[in-house]
N, C-alpha and C positions, 0 to 999 in steps of 0.2 A: 774766620771763626773769631770772636773775642776770646782773650784769656780764659775767663770762666767756662765759654763753651768748650774750649780745648780741654779744661780739667774732666768736664763731665763725659766729653767724648772718648777719653781714655779710659775712663770708667765704664761706659756702656759698650764700647764696640768688641771686646774681647768675648761677648757671649758668654760671660760667666754666671748669667743665670739661665741659660740655656734659651734665650731669646735673641733674635737679631733686631738689632736697632739700625735705623737709615738716620742721617743727618742731611739739614736741609731738604726735607722732603715734602713734594707738592700733595697736597689733599684738597679737592675740590679746586678752588682759585686760591687758596692760601699756601705758603710756605712755612713749615713747623722746624723747630729746632732739630727735635730728635723723634723719631717714631719706630713704633714697634708695630707692624702689620698684624701680626698673630694675635697679640693682646689689644689691638685698639688703642694704644697707649703713647700720648704726646708728651713729652718733656721740654717746657719751655724756660730757658733762662733769661730772667728779666733784670736789665741794667736800669740805671737811674732814667731814662729816656721814658721808661714804660709807667713812671710817676706822675709824668704829665697828664693834665684831664683829658685831652683830645686823644692820647695814647692810650690812656685807661679803657676810654669809651670804645675806641677801636677794638682793642685785646678783647673785651668783654663781648662784643658784637660777633667778632670771629670765633671765640671759644663757644658761644652760643650755636651757632651754624655748624661748627664740627662737630659738637656734642650730640646735634641732630643725627650725625652719622653712626653715633654708638661709641664716639671716641671719647675717652678719658684724659684728663689734664693735670699734669704735676707741674706746678709753676715753682720755679726757685729764683729766689732773688741772688744777685751777685754779692750782696752783704751777706746774706745767709751761708752760700757756699764758700766765702773766704773767711768767714768768721766761725764756722765750725761745719767742715766739709761731712764728717761723719754723719751729721745730724741730717744733712741734705741728702746724701746716699741713703738713709735709713727711708726717708719719704719716697724716694725712689722705688727701694727694695719692697716696702709694705704695698704699693700700689701693684707692682709686680705681682705680689703673693694674692693679693685680693683678686686680681682679674684671673690669675691662673686658676684659683679655686673655684671661678665662676665657671671656667673653661668653656 
């Protein structure tokens, strides 16, 4: 895990929202950073490599394919997490609340 992934994992792993997250989880033919099966929520941590055109294209294709399974994505850039972790965590919390309401 990268440093930023470790930060997010420490935040997610304690089931503080009442939902279990798994890390490096396989969905179809892809592996996602963090996944909550009950909510069908993926949290992806994007480093600088995700800014490269070919990586962006791959990420978009992968996300579209996984969204066909009813999966919701939250993408957080490393800079976003390191610059303001609380704001990044609120982004995750908002997605959890929204999906939990849809239930």
